[in-house]
LUMKE-276496 format. One record per residue (C-alpha): x, y, z. Coordinates in pm, whole numbers, padded with zeros to 5 digits, always signed. Layout:
N
XYZ/...
This chain:
475
-16815+22112+05704/-16643+22366+05926/-16620+22612+05634/-16998+22626+05603/-17023+22712+05970/-16760+22986+05943/-16931+23124+05633/-17267+23137+05806/-17108+23305+06111/-16960+23577+05884/-17303+23619+05728/-17461+23657+06070/-17207+23920+06175/-17236+24120+05852/-17615+24114+05853/-17609+24224+06216/-17395+24524+06119/-17637+24607+05839/-17927+24580+06081/-17742+24820+06314/-17713+25068+06027/-18083+25031+05945/-18176+25072+06310/-17977+25392+06336/-18139+25525+06019/-18487+25456+06149/-18402+25601+06490/-18302+25928+06320/-18593+25944+06077/-18698+26278+06236/-18351+26412+06321/-18280+26755+06170/-18009+26745+05905/-17944+26372+05949/-17788+26183+05660/-17876+25815+05631/-17621+25537+05571/-17616+25221+05361/-17421+24900+05430/-17302+24685+05137/-17138+24341+05142/-16849+24169+04967/-16736+23811+04955/-16427+23694+05143/-16135+23513+04980/-16229+23176+04830/-16041+22847+04877/-15939+22706+04536/-15975+22328+04510/-15851+22318+04151/-15754+22579+03904/-15908+22614+03563/-15756+22424+03271/-15725+22536+02912/-15864+22325+02624/-15615+22088+02453/-15628+22155+02081/-15415+21852+01998/-15633+21593+02173/-15952+21787+02154/-16002+21774+02530/-16211+22061+02664/-16108+22312+02929/-16210+22301+03291/-16329+22581+03515/-16169+22648+03852/-16334+22492+04157/-16355+22725+04459/-16533+22727+04789/-16611+23070+04933/-16517+23142+05291/-16809+23370+05370/-16872+23742+05337/-16784+24071+05499/-16909+24429+05512/-16780+24608+05202/-16870+24967+05294/-17099+25184+05500/-17168+25486+05282/-17337+25808+05389/-17617+25933+05167/-17556+26308+05139/-17876+26377+04947/-18092+26667+05062/-18373+26586+05304/-18724+26721+05293/-18786+27078+05414/-19008+27166+05708/-19135+27523+05750/-19104+27663+06102/-19134+28043+06052/-18857+28095+06309/-18623+28373+06183/-18312+28183+06294/-18408+27850+06134/-18224+27794+05806/-18196+27523+05544/-17961+27509+05246/-18099+27480+04895/-17812+27306+04717/-17459+27222+04825/-17279+27340+05135/-17257+27317+05511/-17280+27569+05792/-16944+27626+05962/-16952+27590+06341/-16696+27580+06621/-16681+27614+06998/-16559+27971+07040/-16238+28082+06870/-16032+27767+06917/-16030+27410+06797/-16121+27263+06461/-16423+27354+06255/-16720+27122+06226/-16987+27134+05958/-17359+27080+05969/-17674+27092+05759/-17891+27135+06068/-17989+27501+06077/-18187+27512+06401/-17994+27811+06534/-18072+28049+06820/-17944+28380+06955/-17783+28363+07299/-17776+28634+07565/-17460+28791+07423/-17603+28809+07071/-17412+28511+06929/-17573+28299+06658/-17528+27946+06796/-17632+27586+06738/-17851+27392+06979/-17534+27274+07154/-17395+27626+07193/-17139+27620+06911/-17083+27946+06727/-17197+27984+06368/-16927+28148+06156/-16935+28413+05886/-16829+28768+05804/-16916+29100+05970/-16686+29348+05795/-16853+29538+05512/-16831+29863+05321/-17071+30073+05116/-17022+30105+04742/-17213+30207+04432/-17432+29896+04460/-17497+29925+04831/-17308+29743+05103/-17068+29460+05027/-16911+29219+05275/-16538+29152+05264/-16540+28776+05209/-16160+28774+05191/-16149+28837+05565/-16110+28549+05810/-16450+28418+05920/-16548+28491+06280/-16827+28390+06519/-17137+28581+06412/-17268+28823+06672/-17576+29037+06612/-17507+29283+06893/-17143+29383+06852/-16821+29304+06668/-16470+29443+06628/-16558+29621+06304/-16893+29786+06383/-16876+29798+06765/-17222+29825+06924/-17481+29714+06668/-17776+29741+06904/-17772+30114+06832/-17750+30258+06483/-17578+30596+06482/-17755+30910+06369/-17686+31058+06028/-17706+31428+05955/-17927+31538+05667/-17740+31610+05345/-18024+31631+05095/-18392+31722+05085/-18586+31677+04759/-18927+31837+04719/-19199+31753+04470/-19556+31864+04413/-19758+32162+04293/-19798+32528+04386/-20148+32665+04326/-20144+32897+04023/-20474+33057+04126/-20323+33230+04429/-20296+33611+04410/-19946+33754+04379/-19865+33972+04679/-19666+34211+04458/-19911+34206+04171/-19770+34200+03819/-19583+34412+03573/-19919+34548+03457/-20058+34622+03806/-19790+34714+04054/-20010+34626+04351/-20252+34336+04347/-20613+34439+04396/-20682+34165+04651/-20360+34162+04852/-20226+34511+04902/-19855+34486+04975/-19539+34656+04871/-19351+34328+04820/-19066+34421+05050/-18945+34183+05322/-18904+34254+05687/-18596+34178+05895/-18707+33814+05923/-18727+33782+05545/-19105+33744+05546/-19308+33980+05326/-19470+34258+05528/-19786+34461+05492/-19809+34771+05709/-19532+34633+05928/-19706+34297+05976/-19606+33960+05827/-19823+33840+05543/-19950+33485+05593/-19779+33243+05354/-19981+33079+05079/-19842+32736+05161/-19617+32584+05429/-19409+32269+05383/-19269+32105+05700/-18928+31943+05660/-18765+31739+05936/-18385+31733+05927/-18124+31592+06168/-17780+31690+06288/-17493+31448+06351/-17617+31371+06702/-17966+31290+06580/-18134+31608+06706/-18440+31681+06498/-18517+32022+06348/-18864+32092+06214/-18803+32341+05937/-19099+32523+05780/-19057+32615+05416/-19302+32901+05354/-19417+32996+05004/-19577+33318+04872/-19680+33382+04516/-19481+33699+04471/-19493+33848+04123/-19622+33779+03771/-19387+33907+03501/-19591+33995+03191/-19320+34187+03012/-19266+33903+02766/-19566+33903+02534/-19762+33577+02534/-19524+33411+02778/-19568+33542+03132/-19352+33407+03410/-19458+33370+03771/-19226+33419+04068/-19272+33250+04403/-19087+33366+04711/-18983+33122+04985/-18831+33146+05333/-18699+32867+05554/-18801+32902+05919/-18569+32670+06122/-18738+32673+06465/-18595+32468+06755/-18372+32759+06851/-18157+32697+06542/-18069+32922+06253/-18092+32844+05883/-17908+33033+05613/-17759+32980+05271/-17413+32827+05312/-17191+33129+05375/-17482+33359+05291/-17722+33601+05456/-17908+33589+05786/-18191+33371+05657/-18243+33110+05384/-18474+33258+05122/-18505+33295+04748/-18726+33303+04442/-18856+33033+04208/-18976+33101+03857/-19239+32914+03655/-19315+32953+03285/-19659+32991+03127/-19694+32611+03105/-19646+32561+03478/-19295+32424+03449/-19022+32541+03681/-18743+32743+03520/-18407+32582+03591/-18175+32767+03353/-18196+33114+03508/-17921+33199+03757/-18151+33454+03924/-18395+33177+04021/-18185+32886+04156/-18383+32566+04213/-18117+32410+04435/-17998+32576+04755/-17732+32477+05008/-17890+32540+05348/-17679+32552+05663/-17854+32480+05992/-17675+32605+06302/-17808+32433+06617/-17825+32610+06948/-17523+32585+07173/-17713+32367+07422/-17766+32092+07164/-17398+31997+07159/-17406+31955+06780/-17221+32147+06516/-17365+32318+06212/-17454+32103+05914/-17543+32179+05553/-17795+32007+05330/-17898+32065+04969/-18259+32171+04917/-18367+32051+04571/-18689+32202+04427/-18646+32109+04060/-18951+31881+04065/-19205+32151+04158/-19481+32265+03923/-19739+32543+03911/-20085+32445+03790/-20437+32551+03874/-20473+32294+04149/-20431+32274+04524/-20081+32324+04655/-19932+31983+04734/-19559+32035+04780/-19404+31785+05018/-19066+31622+05083/-19018+31331+04846/-18687+31230+04999/-18501+31358+05302/-18198+31164+05416/-18062+31172+05767/-18216+31006+06067/-18196+30992+06447/-18025+30707+06633/-18222+30384+06652/-18239+30069+06865/-18236+29719+06718/-18584+29568+06739/-18568+29268+06505/-18368+29112+06223/-18412+28896+05916/-18191+28658+05717/-18195+28664+05338/-18137+28379+05095/-17791+28526+05031/-17700+28472+05397/-17705+28842+05493/-17843+28913+05841/-18017+29251+05835/-18111+29441+06149/-18427+29652+06165/-18420+29953+06400/-18699+30153+06563/-18610+30460+06356/-18708+30273+06041/-18351+30215+05926/-18187+29885+05835/-17827+29779+05876/-17638+29458+05787/-17532+29262+06095/-17341+28975+05935/-17309+28728+05649/-17335+28351+05707/-17056+28145+05549/-17094+27804+05384/-16830+27533+05335/-16814+27306+05029/-16611+26990+04974/-16493+26787+04676/-16632+26467+04829/-16907+26527+05082/-16953+26151+05134/-16600+26147+05274/-16699+26358+05575/-16703+26186+05913/-16998+26207+06150/-16908+26334+06498/-17252+26350+06658/-17485+26643+06727/-17575+26652+06354/-17219+26760+06271/-16941+26638+06042/-16568+26691+06027/-16336+26674+05731/-16122+26371+05652/-15838+26302+05412/-16091+26179+05155/-16343+26462+05186/-16113+26742+05078/-15987+27028+05291/-16193+27319+05412/-15996+27616+05286/-16204+27912+05177/-16566+27955+05290/-16820+28073+05036/-17098+28328+05032/-17434+28149+04983/-17519+28130+04615/-17159+28159+04491/-16881+27916+04392/-17109+27614+04398/-17260+27686+04740/-17639+27676+04767/-17870+27951+04883/-18044+27972+05220/-18415+27923+05284/-18502+28121+05600/-18776+27992+05830/-18724+27628+05728/-18528+27326+05847/-18383+27038+05647/-18514+26713+05791/-18362+26365+05777/-18316+26218+05429/-18405+25866+05552/-18666+25693+05334/-18871+25500+05590/-19035+25270+05334/-18697+25183+05188/-18554+25113+05533/-18839+24876+05617/-18774+24691+05292/-18404+24667+05370/-18490+24547+05718/-18702+24260+05581/-18426+24159+05340/-18164+24178+05614/-18381+23972+05849/-18421+23701+05583/-18047+23701+05520/-17974+23665+05890/-18236+23392+05921/-18095+23197+05626/-17742+23213+05765/-17863+23092+06101/-18028+22795+05923/-17697+22707+05759/-17532+22713+06100/-17792+22489+06264/-17795+22250+05966/-17417+22220+05975/-17439+22149+06346/-17694+21873+06284/-17470+21714+06021/-17178+21716+06263/-17405+21560+06522/-17493+21281+06280/-17125+21234+06205/-17050+21200+06575/-17322+20938+06608/-17163+20708+06343/-16943+20536+06603/-17240+20406+06794/
């Protein structure tokens, strides 16, 4: 009789533990990154009243099964369900969820052990650190280099607390340094209907524009000692190493039409670069001003195989002494120009170089790269978020604040992974992973657990009534 009471007591205790698990699951049904748990039971050792007996082939007597009385039940395990929860869109640039396997790596500063979380409700603190809601640093990489395929982070480096404003590799990231111009590529058309200022081989002086074709001291064609207005002007903005801007004016004149080759005339255009801003522009190691001739064939295509008409020119800009910047050289590429009977439309297609810029915003890609956007229109990588993976994620131990820590059964955290590589999932910016608790399933489990607890309590009260009747036999 006492065994039934002890068995029912064990059932009450175990069902109470299961109800505690269910209650915690339901309490965290809206907790970001929460992973629900499940309690399972096992029976306790049974008391054997008689062992089983084998059949007797000689007498024909049959075998007997063992007789055992169970001594109750116990909690077998409380397992964590590491399945992915539903995703909620927030549009916050620092909110992240993980599509696939992996955990964010967090720690309080530079010391202590790492913790791991699926809750990506991060913020940026005053110092520029990417932190959790409890102020723990989110870890990743910030050292990168530029290669043939763009920038690439050094994921072999030790992970460090991510900071969007500064780090030991890039120093102050709030300001992006200026870059001097090294290349300017032009494209577009020069109007073939313009009159050549030097006429042609057939008419030495053009009937409309009377000029001798010679250039003054400034390199600009003169007529009676006065500069001839250019046919077309192309503004080009270039920058020195300090970010000072120079508004160069590339001036074009249709100069001469060579008709000496029968049926295939060639047209020459003269150009001069006017640097302005108190600077000087000249061919690298050349004359006092940057100037030259372009040649077009009878089909309007630029001639690139004639050494007398180079289509690429190294231009050196020498800033004024007050600017504090040194001279810099950029390549002026005009190979994409054409000459057709249409309006002149030459313009810079690509000019590198830029002034310094201030960080105004940032974005996080699905590959974990944090990219800064600056007010000069440039972009620069600020960091790469690291993810941790484990052989047995269910072996991780909850430590509160939506975080886990590794155990002997989870596997060790050794090398972090770039999102999307080595089994780690990708990031989904502007979203949060919610709790993976199935509320309908928890209510069902709660009903079953309540019935189990109720039944065990009935066994206890019934056993008590039987003992009461037994005690009343002496009356």
